[in-house]
C-alpha positions in Angstrom: 47.8 77.1 -6.5 48.5 75.2 -9.7 52.0 74.1 -10.9 53.1 72.6 -14.1 54.7 69.1 -14.0 57.3 68.1 -16.8 54.5 66.8 -19.0 50.7 68.4 -19.5 49.5 67.2 -16.0 48.7 70.3 -14.0 48.6 69.7 -10.1 46.7 71.7 -7.7 47.9 72.2 -3.9 45.8 71.2 -1.3 46.0 71.6 2.6 45.6 68.0 3.8 47.2 67.9 7.4 47.4 70.4 10.1 50.7 70.7 12.0 49.5 69.1 15.3 48.3 65.9 13.4 51.4 65.7 11.7 53.4 66.3 14.9 51.4 63.4 16.8 52.3 61.2 14.0 56.0 61.7 14.0 56.1 61.8 17.9 54.1 58.7 18.2 56.1 56.9 15.9 59.3 57.8 17.6 58.0 57.2 21.2 56.7 53.6 20.1 60.4 52.7 18.5 61.5 53.9 21.8 59.3 51.9 24.0 59.6 49.0 21.9 63.4 49.1 22.0 63.3 49.2 26.0 60.4 46.5 26.0 63.0 44.2 23.9 65.7 45.0 26.4 63.6 44.0 29.5 62.6 40.9 28.0 66.0 39.8 26.8 68.2 41.6 29.3 70.1 38.5 30.5 71.1 38.0 26.9 72.6 42.1 27.0 74.2 40.9 30.0 71.7 42.9 32.4 70.8 41.5 35.8 69.8 42.4 39.3 66.8 44.1 40.6 68.0 47.5 40.5 68.6 47.1 36.5 64.8 45.5 36.2 63.3 48.3 37.8 65.6 51.0 36.2 64.2 49.6 32.6 60.8 49.4 33.5 60.9 52.7 35.0 62.3 54.4 31.7 59.8 52.3 29.7 57.1 53.8 31.8 58.3 57.3 31.6 58.6 57.2 27.8 54.8 55.3 28.1 53.5 58.4 29.8 55.0 60.7 27.0 53.1 58.2 24.5 49.9 58.4 26.6 49.9 62.2 26.8 50.5 62.2 23.1 47.6 59.8 22.3 45.4 61.4 24.4 46.1 65.1 22.7 45.3 63.5 19.4 42.2 61.8 20.7 41.0 65.1 22.1 42.3 67.1 18.5 40.0 64.5 16.8 37.2 65.8 18.7 37.6 69.4 19.2 40.1 70.1 16.2 39.6 71.2 12.8 37.2 69.1 10.7 39.9 67.5 8.7 41.5 66.2 11.9 38.3 64.8 13.4 37.9 61.3 14.0 34.6 61.1 12.7 36.4 61.7 9.2 37.8 58.2 9.9 34.5 56.2 9.7 33.7 55.4 5.9 30.3 56.3 4.8 27.9 53.5 3.8 29.2 52.0 0.3 32.2 54.0 0.2 34.9 51.2 0.6 32.9 49.2 -1.8 32.9 52.7 -4.4 36.3 52.8 -3.9 37.2 49.4 -4.8 34.8 49.5 -7.7 36.9 52.7 -8.9 40.0 51.0 -8.8 38.8 48.0 -10.6 37.5 50.2 -13.4 41.0 51.8 -13.6 40.2 55.0 -12.1 42.4 56.8 -9.7 40.4 58.6 -7.0 42.2 61.1 -4.9 41.8 61.7 -1.4 42.9 64.5 0.7 42.6 62.2 3.9 42.7 58.6 4.0 41.4 56.5 1.2 38.3 54.6 2.7 40.7 51.5 3.0 43.1 53.4 4.9 40.5 54.8 7.1 39.8 51.4 8.5 43.5 50.9 9.0 43.8 54.1 11.2 41.0 53.1 13.1 42.5 49.4 13.9 45.6 51.7 14.9 44.1 54.0 17.1 42.1 51.0 19.0 45.4 49.3 19.1 47.1 52.2 20.6 44.7 52.7 23.1 44.7 48.9 24.4 48.7 49.3 24.6 48.3 52.4 26.6 45.6 51.0 29.1 47.0 48.0 29.5 50.7 49.9 30.1 49.2 51.9 32.7 47.7 48.9 34.4 51.2 47.3 34.6 53.0 50.5 35.3 50.6 50.5 38.8 50.9 46.8 39.7 54.7 46.7 38.9 56.5 49.6 40.0 53.3 51.4 41.8 53.4 54.4 39.4 50.3 56.3 38.8 47.4 56.4 38.1 47.1 53.1 39.5 49.9 52.9 41.9 48.6 54.3 45.0 45.4 52.4 44.9 47.5 49.1 44.6 49.8 49.7 47.4 46.9 50.6 49.5 44.9 47.5 48.4 47.8 44.9 49.0 49.4 46.5 52.2 49.2 44.3 55.2 47.5 45.5 58.2 49.5 48.0 60.1 51.6 48.8 56.9 52.3 52.2 55.3 51.0 51.8 51.8 53.7 54.0 50.6 56.4 52.1 52.4 55.8 49.4 49.6 58.6 48.6 47.3 58.5 46.9 43.6 59.3 43.2 43.6 59.5 42.9 47.4 56.9 41.0 49.4 58.0 43.0 52.3 54.5 44.5 54.2 52.4 42.8 51.6 49.3 41.0 52.1 49.8 37.7 50.3 46.2 36.9 49.8 45.4 40.3 48.4 48.6 40.5 46.1 47.5 36.8 45.0 44.0 38.4 44.1 45.2 40.7 41.7 48.1 38.6 40.3 45.5 37.1 37.3 44.4 40.7 36.0 48.1 41.7 36.5 49.2 38.7 34.4 46.2 39.2 31.5 47.2 43.1 31.5 50.8 42.0 30.7 50.1 39.5 27.8 47.6 41.8 26.2 49.9 44.3 26.3 52.9 42.5 24.8 50.9 40.7 22.2 49.2 44.0 21.3 52.4 45.4 20.7 53.3 42.3 18.4 50.3 43.1 16.4 51.0 46.6 16.5 54.6 45.8 15.1 52.8 44.0 12.3 50.5 46.5 11.4 53.3 49.5 11.2 55.0 47.4 8.7 51.7 46.7 6.5 51.2 50.4 6.9 54.6 51.2 5.7 54.0 48.8 2.5 50.7 50.1 1.9 51.7 53.8 1.9 54.9 52.9 -0.5 52.7 51.3 -2.5 50.2 53.9 -2.7 52.9 56.7 -3.0 54.1 54.8 -6.2 50.8 53.6 -7.9 47.9 55.7 -6.7 48.8 59.2 -5.0 52.4 60.7 -5.2 53.1 63.0 -2.2 51.5 60.8 0.7 54.6 60.5 2.4 55.8 64.4 1.6 52.5 65.5 3.0 53.1 64.0 6.3 55.8 66.6 6.6 54.5 69.5 4.6 51.0 69.1 5.2 50.3 69.7 1.3 49.2 67.3 -1.0 49.5 68.2 -4.7 46.7 66.5 -6.8 45.8 66.0 -10.3 42.0 65.9 -9.8 39.9 67.4 -7.3 39.8 65.2 -4.6 36.7 63.1 -3.4 36.6 64.2 0.2 37.1 68.0 -0.5 34.1 69.5 1.1 
């Protein structure tokens, strides 16, 4: 379909993003913001006047439940990237040989190549985001299992650290009663490492989100108007045939 703009430029409508991909994007953003908010409250709970073990466990439990929703949403997108339509495939995020250099050369010449999906630079950014989100998910699940004994690792952790003759399921978070101190100490290093990687990965994710927003706004204004609206409608309106149409 073609429509006339205020000038003589004619735009063609192309289907860019399918509904599941768009839903993942916005649900992921919402869940990440919620987890960051709860995580910030946990880190600075004393500044908010929050104290006591029950409050600590309650905050962490809420964070974990939101984390489960985040993990399910991310797992769905990864599976959709393997079995969904061609445009949603994760393989589409891998720039072809010379693609990035060609894109930069075109920009230097004053050209403005249009893309249905991500441009080559954007592909690399999305790959980095997916990798970071996966790392955050994995380390978060490790801490959920070692801190408050939540699935999928919680039961195994309880069985490992339970003292002889103690029912593993009776162990409580942040309570050494019934715990084998040597075994608890043995997993302390891995637990601490997972926690540090988790926290610093979130800091890096926050930076990448800010850079992503700046890049999208820049592209919207200078390169390809309609990028933001396409993540709502699924459609892009382009003045030329997109490089990645096929």
